[in-house]
N, C-alpha and C positions, 0 to 999 in steps of 0.2 A: 346105502344110509340117505335116510332122508333129510334135506336143508334142517326139519325142525329137530330131528335127533341129534343132528351135528350141535345145534343151538343149547339143547339142554344140555350135553357134554361139555359143552366150553362153560354155561352157566355154573355147571357143578363144579367144575375144576377152578373158575375163578375164585368161586365160595370157598374151595377149600383152601387155597392160596390165602384168601384174604382171614379165613379162620386160625389158619397156622401162624400167620402174622400176630392176630389178635393172642394167641396164646403164649406165644414168644415175647410179646410185650408185656403180656400178664406176668408170667415168671419174671422176666426182668424186674420189672415194676417189684414183686414179691421180694426177691432175693435183695434188692435195693434197700424194702424197707426194712427186712430182716436184718441188715448189715447196719443201717442206721440204729435200731434198736440194740443191737449189739453191743453198737459203740459208746450211746447212750448208756446202756446198764454198766459196762466197763467204766465211765467218767463217776456214773452213780457211785459205784464200788469204792472207788478211788477217792469220791467225796466224804463217803462216811469214814473210811479210815483217817483223813484229815481231820473231820469234826472230832472224832474220838482222839485223835492226840491232841487235840487244842482242850479238850476236856480233862484231860490227864495231866497237861501242863498247867491248868489252870489249878487244878487240886484242891477245888473247894467243893462243897455240897450244888449240884447243877441237875436241874430237870429239863429235858428239852424235846421237842419233836420237829423235825422238819417234814416237809411234805411238796414232793413235786405235783401239783394239781393237775397236770396233763396227763399222768402217768399213774397217779396214785401212790408210788413208793415211799415209802416212809423211813426215817433215821428215828430212832428212839432211844433215849436214855433216862430211866429212872421218870418213866412219864408219868406214873401214877403217884409217884412220891407228895406228899403235901408239903406246901412251903408258905410261911406267913403271906397274903396277899398283897400287902402295902394296897397301891392305887388300882391295881388289877381288877380288884371287884368291880370298880365303876363301870367296865365294860359289861359283866353279867347284869349289873343294876341297871343298866341303860336297856337291854333287852329284855328284862324283867317288866319295862314299863311298856316296851315296845307290845309285849304279851298283854299286860292288863288293859291296855289301850284299845287293842284289836276286841277284847271280848267287851269292851265299854264300861270297865272299871275305874277306868283313869280317864279324866279329858286333860290331854296335853297342853290345851290353852290356858287350865286352870294358873290361877295366881297364888302363889306361897309366898307367907310374909316371914322375913327373915329375924330370927330370935336370937339373943346375945349368945345362948346355949349352942347354936349351930355352927357359931364363928371357929374356925380352927387356923393354926399356924400352918405353915410350908406353902405347898402350890397354891395358886390362884388370886382372885382380885377381890372375891365376895365379902372377905373379911375386913376389909377397909369399908365396906359401906356402912351406913348407920341402921340400927335395928330399927323393925317397921317397913324397911323399904321391900318392896313388893316385886317378884320375879314370875314369869310364867314359866311351867315346868318343861318344856320344849327349850328355853333358853339355858336354862338349868343344867339339862342334860348335854347341850353343847359345849357350857365351860368346864363341866365335870369333866367330861372326857379331853377336851382340845387342849385343855389349861389342866387337865387334871386337879380342880377345884376341889379343894377338901372341905369347904363351906356349903358349895352346891352340892357335894355327895351326902353332907350332913342333913341337908334340907329334905333330899329326898329318902332318904333312909328315915327320917323321922315322920316323914308324909305316909308312907306305905307301911313302916314298921317292919322288924326284925322277923317274926314269925314270916309273915306273906312273903318276903323277899327270899326268904330258904325256900319256901314251896314253890316260888317260880322257878328258882334255879332247878330245883328237882324236876319241875315239868318241863326244862328247856333242856334237860339230858344232862345237866353239870353235875354229877352226881359226888364230885370232891370240892365243892365250893359251899363254903357258909359263910356266914354273917353275924358277928358275936358282938361287936363293937362299932363304935363310931370312928371316922379318920380322926388320927391324932389324939386319940385317947391314951395315953402313955399309961394313965394311972389302972385302966383294966388291961394293958398289955401286961403291963408289970407283974399283976397279979394271975397272968395266965390265961388271962381272956383272950383268943387271937382269932382274925379272919383267915381263912386258909382257903388255898387253890390247888390244882396241878397241871402241869405243861397240858394234859389230854385234854381236861376239860375247856380250856383256852383255846388250842388248837379247833377242838371240837365246833367250839360256837363260830370262831372265825371261817370254818369252812361252812356252817351252816348259813351265813351271811353270805359269804362269797357265792353260794349255789343258790340263793334267793330262798332259802328253805328257813329263815328265822319268820316265823309267822307268816309272811307271804312276801311277794317282790317288793311292795311298794316299801314295807316297813325294813327290809333287808338292805333294798340300795340305800334308806334313809340312814341307818347305821354306817353302813360303809361308806357314805359321802362324810359323815362325823368323823371316823376314823381315819379318812384322807387329811383332815383339817388338823389333825394333830400337830402340836407347836414344839413338843420336846423332841428333839431329834440327835442327839446324844448317844444312842446305841443302834438300833437296826441300821437307821439311814445316814450315820455317820461318815462310812468308808465309802458307800455307794456313789455314782456319779449325781453330781447336782439334781439333775431332772428327773431322777427316778422315783416313780410313784409307789410310798407305802401308804398302808392303812393300818394303823398300830396304837397301841396302846402301852403305856411304861409305868412300871412300880418302884418306889425308892423308899425306903426306910434304913434306919441305922441296921448295918448287917444284911439287908436284903437288896437284891436290883434284879429287875426283870424288865423283858420288853418281849411282845406277841404282837404280829402282823403278818398282813398280806404283802409281799412285794410283786411289783407288776414289773416284767422284763421283757424285751423283744424276743427271747427264748422262751418264754412262757412264765407263768405266774406261779410262786410258791409261799407256802406258808413256813415262816419262823419262829418258834416259841421256845425262849431259854429264859430259865427261873432258876437265878443263884440264891445261896445264902452263904455269906462270906464271913471272915475274922480280919478283914481288912480295917484300917481306921477312915478310910473315905471308898467312895463307890467308884473311883476312876479307874482301877484295874479288872472291874469287873464289867465297867460299861465298854473297856476294850476287849474284853473276852466277847461279849456279845457282837460288838461290829464286827470282830474278825469273824465270827461265825457266820454271820449275814454276807460279808464280802464272800466267802468261800462259796456259799450257794449261790450267789449272784453270777458268780465266774464260770460255776459250772452249768448254771441256765443260758448264759451267753457265749460261751465256747461250743455249746451244741447247736447254736443258732448259725454261727461264722461257716 
C-alpha cells in the first residue's frame, strides 16, 4: 500500500469520525429541543387549566385570548363574543388614523379645534381646556391612548366620522368592532346605541402592531410606542414586576372592565386580552381578575426561561 493510499484511508476514517460526532451532537440537540418543547407544552396546558379555573371562579361574562408570540399557541374563551368596547375602541381609532395617514387621507400634523360638544366626562385632561383651543392630531392620538382621554377621542371621531372609521376598522381586519356613539354619550347608550368589540379583534390588532404589519413598520412602531406609554396600570401590569414593559389599552364603564396588551418578558412576549361584563357595583373585582390572568401568564413565560 502506497503512502498516498494510506493518507486517503486515514483521512476517510477521520472524516467518518468527525461526521459521526456531528450526527451524535445533532441528535442530542434535537432530543434536547424536543424535551424543552414538551416541557413548555406541559406548562402551557397547566396555564390553560389555571386560566379556565380563574374564569369559572370570576363567574362573570368573559372573553379572552392569550397568545404566546414565540410559539403561536393560544388560549381562547368566547373570543368572538361582542362586548361594549368602552375605551378599547380608542386603539382601533388610532390604527385607523395610521391607515388614513398612509394613504394621504389625513395629515397627522393638522390642528383640530376643541368644541364644547366634544367635551366628555371621565378620563383625560382636555375637558378642562377652553373651547377654541387647538391641538394637532398626533397629540390627540397620544392623549387619547395614554391617558384614555375621552374628549380627544370625541374630537378624532368627529373629524373622520362614524362611517369612515367603521370602514377603516373593516379594512384593518376588525370584523367585530363598530363605532356607533361618542365617548360618554350615556343618552345614546341608554337608548341601546353601543360600541362593540371582541377579544379576537383586539388581539389581532395587537399582533399586527407587534409584527410591524399595521400599515408598515414605521406606523406599527409608532403605535407600539404610544401603547407602551399607557398611564393606567391597574389591570394587566398591576401584579407584574415593576419594570415589566407592557404596551396596552384599558377600557372601563359601568358594568364593563377590559384590558388588552403585549407583555414583554425575559421568557418571551405574549398577548393578553381580557374583556369582562360584570354586575359588580365597582370594577375592583374585575380589575383583580384581569391582573391575576396576566400574572399567571407572566409566571408561565418566566418559568420556562429559568
